[in-house]
C-alpha positions in Angstrom: 102.2 82.6 80.1 104.5 84.6 77.7 105.5 88.1 78.8 103.8 90.9 77.0 105.6 94.1 77.8 103.4 97.2 78.5 104.1 99.9 76.0 102.0 102.6 77.6 102.8 102.9 81.3 101.4 105.1 84.1 103.4 105.9 87.2 101.8 106.1 90.7 103.8 107.9 93.3 103.1 106.8 96.9 104.0 110.1 98.6 104.1 109.2 102.3 102.8 106.1 104.0 101.8 105.6 107.6 105.0 103.8 108.9 107.6 105.3 111.1 109.9 106.4 108.3 110.0 110.1 108.9 113.0 109.8 111.2 115.0 107.9 108.7 114.7 110.3 105.8 114.1 114.1 106.3 112.4 114.2 102.9 109.4 112.2 104.1 106.6 114.8 104.2 104.5 115.3 107.4 102.2 118.3 107.2 99.4 118.6 104.6 101.4 121.4 102.9 104.5 119.2 102.7 102.6 116.2 101.4 100.8 118.3 98.8 104.0 120.0 97.6 105.8 116.6 97.3 102.8 115.2 95.4 102.9 118.2 93.0 106.7 117.8 92.5 106.1 114.1 91.7 103.5 115.0 89.2 105.8 117.4 87.5 108.4 114.7 87.3 106.1 112.3 85.5 103.7 110.7 88.0 100.1 110.5 86.6 98.7 109.4 90.0 99.6 110.4 93.5 98.7 108.1 96.4 98.4 110.0 99.7 98.2 109.2 103.4 98.2 111.9 106.0 100.3 112.3 109.2 100.2 114.3 112.4 102.0 117.5 111.3 104.0 117.7 114.5 104.9 114.1 115.3 104.7 112.5 111.9 102.6 109.7 113.3 99.9 108.2 111.1 96.6 110.1 111.1 93.2 109.9 109.4 91.5 113.2 110.2 89.3 114.3 107.3 90.5 117.9 107.7 94.1 116.8 107.0 93.0 115.0 103.8 90.9 117.9 102.8 93.9 120.3 103.0 96.1 118.0 101.0 93.5 117.5 98.3 92.6 121.2 98.0 96.3 122.2 97.7 96.9 119.6 94.9 93.7 120.6 93.1 94.5 124.3 93.3 98.0 123.8 91.9 98.9 124.4 88.3 99.6 120.8 87.6 97.2 118.0 86.6 97.4 114.7 88.5 95.0 111.9 89.5 94.4 111.9 93.2 94.4 108.5 95.1 93.7 108.5 98.8 94.3 105.6 101.2 91.2 104.1 102.9 93.4 101.6 104.8 93.4 103.4 108.1 91.1 102.5 110.9 91.5 98.7 110.7 94.4 98.2 113.2 94.4 95.7 116.0 97.3 95.5 118.4 97.1 92.5 120.8 98.9 92.1 124.1 101.6 89.5 124.4 100.9 85.8 123.6 100.4 85.1 127.3 97.6 87.7 127.6 96.4 88.8 124.1 93.4 90.6 125.5 92.6 93.3 126.2 93.8 95.1 123.1 96.6 97.5 123.7 97.8 100.9 122.5 98.0 101.1 118.7 94.5 99.6 118.2 92.4 101.8 115.9 89.3 99.9 114.8 86.4 101.9 113.5 83.3 101.5 111.3 83.3 101.4 107.5 81.5 104.8 107.5 84.3 106.4 109.6 87.0 104.8 107.5 85.4 106.3 104.4 84.6 109.7 105.8 87.5 111.5 104.1 86.7 109.8 100.8 83.1 110.9 101.0 84.2 114.5 101.7 87.1 114.8 99.3 85.8 112.6 96.4 89.2 111.7 95.0 89.3 109.9 91.6 90.8 106.7 93.3 90.9 105.3 96.8 92.5 102.1 98.1 90.7 98.9 99.2 93.1 96.6 101.1 91.6 93.3 100.1 92.4 91.1 103.0 93.6 90.8 106.6 97.3 90.2 107.1 100.3 90.3 109.5 103.1 92.7 109.0 106.6 92.3 110.5 105.3 93.3 114.0 104.7 90.7 116.7 101.2 91.5 117.8 99.8 93.8 115.1 97.1 92.7 112.6 95.8 94.8 109.6 92.2 93.8 109.7 89.9 93.8 106.7 87.0 91.3 107.1 85.0 90.3 104.0 82.0 92.2 105.5 84.0 95.4 106.0 85.4 95.2 102.5 82.0 94.7 101.0 80.6 97.7 102.9 83.5 99.9 102.0 83.5 98.7 98.4 79.8 99.5 98.0 80.5 103.0 99.4 83.3 103.6 96.9 81.0 102.5 94.0 78.2 104.7 95.3 80.6 107.7 95.6 81.8 107.2 92.0 85.4 106.7 93.3 87.5 104.0 91.6 88.7 101.4 94.1 92.4 100.5 93.8 92.5 96.9 95.1 95.6 96.5 97.2 96.6 92.8 96.9 99.3 91.6 99.3 98.8 87.9 98.5 97.0 85.7 96.0 94.0 85.2 98.3 93.4 88.9 98.2 92.9 88.7 94.4 90.5 85.8 94.9 88.4 87.9 97.3 88.6 90.9 94.9 87.2 88.7 92.0 84.4 87.6 94.3 83.5 91.3 95.1 83.3 91.9 91.3 81.2 88.8 90.8 78.8 89.9 93.6 78.4 93.4 92.0 80.2 95.2 94.9 82.9 96.4 92.6 82.7 97.2 88.9 84.8 95.4 86.2 87.3 96.1 84.9 88.9 96.6 88.3 92.1 98.3 89.2 94.7 96.4 91.2 98.0 97.2 93.0 100.2 94.2 93.5 102.1 94.8 96.8 105.2 92.7 96.8 107.7 92.0 99.5 105.5 93.4 102.4 106.0 91.1 105.4 104.2 88.7 105.7 102.4 88.8 102.4 103.7 87.8 99.0 107.5 87.7 98.8 108.9 89.7 95.9 110.7 86.9 94.1 109.8 86.7 90.4 108.0 83.3 90.7 105.6 84.7 93.2 105.2 87.9 91.3 104.2 86.0 88.2 101.7 83.9 90.2 100.2 87.2 91.3 100.1 88.6 87.8 98.6 85.4 86.4 95.7 85.7 89.0 94.7 89.2 87.7 91.9 89.0 85.1 93.1 89.8 81.6 90.8 92.9 81.2 91.7 94.5 84.6 94.3 97.2 85.0 97.2 96.7 87.4 100.4 98.1 88.8 103.0 96.6 91.1 105.7 97.7 93.5 108.3 96.3 95.9 110.0 97.8 98.9 113.4 99.3 99.5 116.3 98.3 97.2 113.8 96.3 95.0 111.5 99.3 94.3 113.3 100.4 91.1 114.0 96.9 89.7 110.3 96.3 90.1 109.6 99.2 87.7 111.2 97.0 85.0 109.6 93.8 86.2 106.1 95.3 86.2 106.5 96.7 82.7 107.9 93.4 81.3 104.9 91.5 82.8 102.4 93.9 81.2 101.7 96.2 84.1 102.2 99.7 85.4 104.5 101.0 88.2 104.5 102.6 91.6 107.4 104.3 93.3 107.6 106.7 96.2 108.8 107.3 99.8 106.0 105.2 101.2 107.9 102.1 99.9 111.5 103.2 99.6 113.6 105.9 101.3 116.8 105.7 99.3 118.2 106.5 95.8 121.3 104.6 96.6 123.3 103.5 99.6 123.3 106.4 102.0 121.5 108.8 99.5 118.1 109.9 100.8 115.5 109.9 98.1 112.7 112.4 97.3 109.5 111.5 95.6 110.3 113.4 92.5 113.7 111.8 92.2 112.2 108.3 92.5 109.7 109.2 89.8 112.5 110.6 87.6 114.3 107.3 87.9 111.2 105.4 87.0 110.7 107.6 83.9 114.3 106.9 82.8 113.8 103.1 83.2 110.5 103.1 81.4 111.7 105.2 78.5 115.0 103.3 78.2 112.9 100.2 77.8 111.1 101.8 74.9 107.8 102.4 76.6 105.7 105.6 76.7 104.8 107.5 79.9 101.0 108.1 80.2 99.8 111.5 81.5 96.9 112.0 83.9 94.2 112.6 81.3 95.2 109.5 79.4 95.0 107.5 82.6 91.5 108.9 83.3 90.3 107.8 79.9 91.8 104.3 80.4 90.4 103.8 83.9 87.2 105.7 83.3 87.8 108.2 86.1 85.8 111.3 87.1 87.9 114.4 87.8 86.4 116.6 90.5 86.8 120.4 90.2 88.5 122.4 92.9 86.2 123.6 95.7 
């Protein structure tokens, strides 16, 4: 299909993921206050959406306590900046097996809970968007599996729809888009859906442009989508996503560096994305324009 460049682009900033990145870049936020402050700085730099995980404030390890999410959300909502809040719902589906010679019993690192528990913080905080990782996959870890069964995804998707929270479908491979389309067909998710194409995440879709365009071509024409890649390819994918008709995601969840040996901040990555987008002749969308496009409901501060 011919490329149709997107002329009105929104930026999502993925503020802090759940990986062990905090020891590689001191700018990766850990505490709810740090995460909120970094999200606010990213919004001021031009991000219309901030995508947030939470971490243990002391160790930086991944966490999913609703109280941590609540503090992050309250701090962002109380700030004098407007931004669309997007919370992860990907935690609580982790299986870590023993070695191939004895895979069972499951070992440390396993965190497998019910759909209700995985959605507890979403029900409490009611962000405008939350993520739905639309498939099970391996990462670059020998015995770890990110587990999202069709039954689990249907249950979580129905909760998101019931809460009035827009699911952001996280697609790590073409089969995830296939499942997402089935969830829409079955009435679990509403159309048009919102998709994040996650490129270059081991062992999902590699971030070569042929695979990327295969992913793009599997997104229904009336859906809204963004894309990102990891590390050194994060900023080149800003241009690639716009050229292919989509929106962009940057942030410390996906990339720690502005250049070789130069630690990034979330706001600096957003500023780079703004420069790329505007140099290409496109316009940056603000949060209210994004709400109107995606039909989002903004919640008032508590």
